N, C-alpha and C positions, 0 to 999 in steps of 0.2 A: 265552260272548260276555262281555268286561269291560264293563261299564258305567261312561261316561267320568264324572269327578267335575269340577265348577268348583269355585272358588273363590269368594268375596264381588267380590274387585274383576273378573272374568269376569262373573258374574252381572251385578253394575251395570253393565257396559259391555252387553253383550246386552239385558238389560229398560229401561236409561235409567233403572233406579230409584235411589234414595240409598240407603246405608245404615239411616238411620233410618226410612226408608218399607219396606223390604223386611221389616225386624224388626215394623215394625208392624201391616203387613199380615199378616206370619207368626201373629202372636199373634189376629189377628180370623179367622185361617182363610182369607185369599183369598191364601196365596201357599204354593208349596211348602214342605214341611219339612224343613232339611238333613242330611245324613248325619252322625255324629258322626264323628270320626276318633283323637279322644284330650279329653284333659280339657277344652283350650280350643281348639280346632280340628273345624272343619266344612266342609262341601261340600256341593252339590246334586247330583243326577243330572241330567246333560245332559237326558236325556229327560224330567223335570218341566218343567223350565225350557222345554223347547222344549213339550211340549203346554199350559204354562199360557200361553206366546204366543201359540199357535195359539188358544186361546178367546178370550182377549183380543182376537185381530183378528176372529174373528169376531162376537162380539158387538159391535164399534164397527160393523160394515159392517150 
């Protein structure tokens, strides 16, 4: 089974976060780390983003 990878614009759309917020939260350990696809190319696992979103929803309620 192949894991779906999401590029940054799609991650931004799904999370509602800006590029700078995503990278800031990654530095602080509050956002999933991306997978390196090349020297300057990264993507996030869809499952990691879904789990992160679910954890955020749980905290809010």
